N, C-alpha and C positions, 0 to 999 in steps of 0.2 A: 378703568380699562388700561391694560398694559399691552404694548406692542410685543410681538413674539421675540424679536431680536433683543429687546431690552431684557426680557426674562432669561433668555439664553445667557447673557452676560452676568446676570445675578446668580444663576446656577453655577457657572464656572468660577465665580468669585468665592464660593464656599466649599468647593471640592479640591482636593489635593491628590497628587500622584502617590500611590502606595510605595512603601520602601521596597528595596530589592531583597531577594533571597536566593540562595544557591539551590538548584535542583539538578538531579541526575538527568542525563540526556533523555531517557525514555519518558520523562514527565514534562518535557518542555514544549511539546507540540502545541501551537496556539498561544503560547506565552509571549510576552513582549520582552525583548532582550534589553537588559539594563546596562550592560557593559559590552563593548565590541568583542567579537571572537577574533583572537589573534592566533596566527600559526605558531605552534611551538616547535615545529620542525620544517625543513624545506619540503615542498610538495612538488613532485615526488621526492623522497629523501635520497634517491640514488638514480643514476642512469639505468634505464631498463628498457626491455623490448616492448614495442607496441603490438607485436603479433608473433605467432608461432613461425619459426623458420631457422635460419642459420646465421650466426654472427661471423662476419668475414672482414678481411681488409679490402677496401674498395679497389686498391691497386691490383689485387689478384683476380678481379672479376671484370676486367675491361674487355678481354677477348673471349667471347662466348661461343659455344658452351665450353666449360672448363671443369676439370675434376679436382677436388680438394680433399685432403685427408681430414677426417673428423677426429678431433683430439679430446673432446669433452662434451659435457651437457650442463646447461644452466637452466634450472627450473625454479619456480616461485619458492622462495625460502631456502634454496639450495644453490648458491653461486658455484660456478665452475671453478675447479682448482687447476687452472691452466692459463697459459698466455698464448694467444694466437700468433703464430709466426708465418713466414712465407709459405704459400700453398696450403694453408690450414684453415679449418673452420670448426665451429662448435655448435652443436644443437642448442637452440634457445627457445624457451616458451614465453608466452605473453606474461609480462610483469616481472620476469626474471632479471636479475642483475646483469648488466652488460658485461661481456667477457673482456678481460684485459687484452690489449693488442688489437681488438676489433674496432672498426669505426662505422660499420653498416650492418643492417640486418636484411637478409634476403628472405622473403616469405616462402613458406614450405611449398606453396603451389608452383613456385618457379624452380623447383629442384627435383632431382631423381636420385634414388639410392644407387650406389655402385659398389662392386666388390674389389675393384682395382683402380689404380690411377690412370688407366688407359681405356676408359669406356668408349664405345664407338663414336666417331665424329667429334671428339672433344679435344681441347688443348690440354696439355699436361704441364704442371709446374713442379712435378715430383723431382726431388734432388737425390734419389737413391742411385746407387752404382749402375752405370749403363749396361753392365753385362748381366744384370738381373732381368732386364726387360728390353726387348728389341724395339727400336722406334716404330717398326712396322707392325708390331704386335697389336692385334685387336683385343677387345675385352676378354679377360680370362674368366669372367663370371660364369659359373655353371649352375647357379641356382635358378630355380623356376622364377620367372618374372612376377608371378603372383605373390611371392613371399616378401616382396619389397615395395608395396604400395606406399605413397607418401602418407596416407592416413595412419599407417602403423607406426610412424615415427613418433607420434605423440606419446604413446604408451609403452613402446618397446625400445630396447637399446638401439642406438643409431648404427647405421652401417659404418664400415671402416672408412669408406669414401663416399662423397656426395658430388653429383653433377649439378652445376649451376647452369640453368638454361636461360635465365633472364635475371637482370640485376637492376636495382633502382640507383638513383643518384647517391653519391657518397654522403653518409650521415643519415640516410633514410631509415624510417621505422624505429627510431630511438626516441624515447621520452627522456629529456634531460632533467637532471636533478634541479629542483627549484624553478622549473619553467612555469609552473602554475602559481607558486607563491614561495616567498623566502621567509625564513624564521622571523617572526615579529610583524609580518604584514597583516593588515586588517582584512579579515575574510567576510565578516558580516557586521554591519553598523548597528550601534545601539539604537533602540526604537523600532527594530524590525520585528514583525510578527513572525514567529518561527514556524517554518513548515518542515516536513520530513527531509527535504533536500538540505536545508540549513543544518539539521542535526547530523546528517551524514558527513557534511563538510567539516563540522566541528569534531566529529569522531576521527576523521582522517587526519586532522591537525593535532590529535592527541588530547583533546579535551574530554574529560569524563563527566563534567557538570558545568552548568552555565549560571550566570547571575541574571535573573529575570525579575520583572516587576511582579509582586504578589497579585494574584488574581482577585478581582473584586468579588465580594460575597454578597449576593442579592437575594432578598426574600420577595416572592411574588404572592400577593394576598388578594383574594377575591372576597367580596362581601355581598350579602343579599339573601333574603329568605326564599327568593324565587329561583335560585340557581340549583340545578341538579347536575352532578358529575356525569359526563358522557358514559353510557353503558350501565348506569345505576338503576334503570328501570323505565317504566312508562311515565311520560309527563302528565302531571295533574293540571287542572285548570289554573292558569296564572304562572306556571313554571316554564323555564327554558333551560336548555343544556348550556352549561357554563363553558365559554370558549376563551375568554380574555386571558386567563392564567396560562393556558396552553400557548397562546401567541406570544405573550410577554416573556414567559420562561424561555421559549425557543429563541426569541430575539436576544435575550441576555446570554444564553448559552452560546449562541453563534458568535458572540464577542469575547468568548473565553471566560465568562464569569462562572463562579460556583453558585448554583441556584437551588433554592428550596421553595416549595409551593405550599400554600395554606388557604383555608377557607374559614370564614366566620359568618355566622348569622347576624341579622340586624339587631344586635344587642350591644349597647354602648359599653357596658361594664366588661363583657367578655372580649370585645374588640380592643379596649384599652389594655387589658391584661395581656392579650396576644401581642399587641404592638410593642409593649415594654419588653416582653420576652425576646421578640425578634431584634429589637434595638440592641440587646446585649450581645448579639452574635453575628449581626449583619451590618454592612456599611450602608447599603441602600435598601429601602423598603418601597416596593411598587405596589400600591393598592389600586383597585379599579372599582369605581362606583362610589356613590355617597358624597359627591362633591357638587351637585347641581345647586343652582341658586335658590330654588324653592324646596329645600331639603328638610322640611320639618319632620319627615319620617325617616331621614337618614341618620344613622348612628355615628358616622365618622366625625362630624363636628363636635358631638358630645365626647367622643372617645379621646380626641386630641386637645380638649380644653386644658389650658394651663401650659401646654407646650408651645414652642416657638414655630407655629404652623400658621400660614396665611392662606386663606381661600381667595383665589384670584379669578378675575375675568380677563381673558386674553382676546385681543382684537383679531381673532382668526375663526374660521369655520372649516371643518369641524374642529372640536377640542377647545371650545371657548372656556369651560370651567376647569379649574385645576387647583389642587392644594399643594403647597410646597413649604418645606421647613425642616426643623430638626426635632427628633424625639430622642432625647439624651444625646448620644454621640452619633446616631444614625441620621441619614437624610431621608426624608419621606417625600415621595412623589405620589400625590393623590390624583390618579388619572381618571378621566371620565369613564363611565360604565358602558357607553355605546362602543361597540367593537372598533369601528373605523376611527372614532375620536381617540380611543386608547392607543392605537397604532400611531396616529399622527403625533400625539403628545410624546410618545416614546421617541420617535425619530427626531423631533425638534428639541427635546430637553433632556431625555434620559441618555440617549446615545452620546451626545457630547460629554455628559458627566462621566459616563463609563470610560470613554476614550481618555479623558483627562486623568482619571484615577489609574488607568492602565498604563499611563505614560506615553500615549499615542499623540503625535502632533501632525497636523493641527487638531485641536479638540473638536472644532466645528468643521465637519467635512465640507470641502468646497462645493459650491453649486456647480452644476453642469448647465450647458446652454443647448438649446434646441429650437426647433421651428414648429409651430402649431400646424398639424395636418388637417385640421378642421376648425370650424368656429367653436370656441370654448366658452362656457358660461362664466359670468362674473357676478359678484355680489355687490349690490348697491350699498352705500353707506360707508362705514369705517372698517369693515371686516376684510382681511386678506383671506382669499379662498385657497385652501390647500387641496388641489384637485388631483385625484388618482388618474395617472396616465400611463400609457405604454407606447413603445415605438411601433409604427406600422411598417409595411414592407418597403416603404420609400425612405425610412429613417426619420420621418416626422413623428410628432407626438400627438396622440389622440386620447380622448377620455375612455376609461374602462367602464363607464356607466355606473349605475347604482349610487345616485347622488346622496341618498340618505346616510346619516352617520351610523345607522344600525345595519346597513347592507354590507356585510363583510366580503361578499363576492367581488365587488368592484375593486377593493384594495388588494384582495388576494391575487388578482391577475395583473396588478399594476407593477411598473418598474420604477416609477418616480412620482413624486408629488410636484405638480406644477404650482409655483408660487405666483398667484394671480392677485395683484393689488386691487383695492376697491376702485370702482368706477361705474359710470352709467351705462356703458355699452359692452356687449360681449367682446371677447378677444377674437380678432379676425384671423381667418386661415392665412398662414404665412407669417404671422407675427413671431417675433423673437420671444423665447420663454426662458425663465430661470427655473431650474428643477433641482429638487433634493432627491438623490438616489435612495431607493428603498432596499431594505433587507441586507445592506452591506455597509 
């Protein structure tokens, strides 16, 4: 009999992290980053506007309202070919290069278009000859007010003048070059599981491909004459619908593995041939069934004869029996055939192996801590009980029921396995628990 934590260390001693490879960005979702992502340019690469509005000099918008002459437009990809001087402004759109001479952006909602430098009730900083416009002259605009709504400024040419009705603090609404990151800064650390946001960040930094750990290639193999694929027809006496490969394949895929699924009848020669074929193209082989102690009718023991595979008794329940070893260069996990036992064995032994192969640290996910929300069962003797549990509305942990290793419903609704050491008495309500998170 071996303790489960001892077997975990044996498993990790024989698996190694895969080498890295370069992948284009679109193929990197879910992969583990082998080398950090570094900024190849400043982010953003230039000063730019944070919103649609007008680039101005803060000194010109201290006394409001004020009318400024519009001398240019800066839009995304098309910087303005001008320099802002006294009493001048430039139309600017979100993301556009900041205009030379300007130090502030006034948002478009705080402006009004004008046809002259003397719109009603505004200050004027116009420096034209005084005989062209009387100080007492009101606006000379004869256009219909409907033709100059602020919304039209985004798509149409700007008015010759703009009225600033409100202004922010100097320097407002400008994204400064390099404020998010400088060239050479680390954007994402090695060992990160890449999500779409990471890929967007890499693209913005100029990266077209990334160095990632090669994904583990896993074969999931179910064995047994009694198994019928779901949807294959009506069950005959003694048959059951096969579910283990569905669960195990989904677990491996959720960890970023490349997965193939297979089935073999209880024929030792056929099973041996299939195992050798899979070993040539997969790093891990996950079989379910055929590892029980009284398995004179099971073909797995005969199929792996001569390979470095050991049939083990683990001091846990469920998932007491398991096979582990090598078939040529592949690692075999012979998991129990009972559905709950199969999931428990995956979480305890296969998940840490996949994490280590994938370059994830720590390989053994840390336990979480909780409080028992009810009295929980314990197994007398030397067996550690891996009890399917979930959190209740109070945040405590309770059993999901279905204590048999064949009852998949209990673990399907579970969030964690409570690690309950052997002992003579049940676990009292309110006791501290050590838990292994499920499904992640």
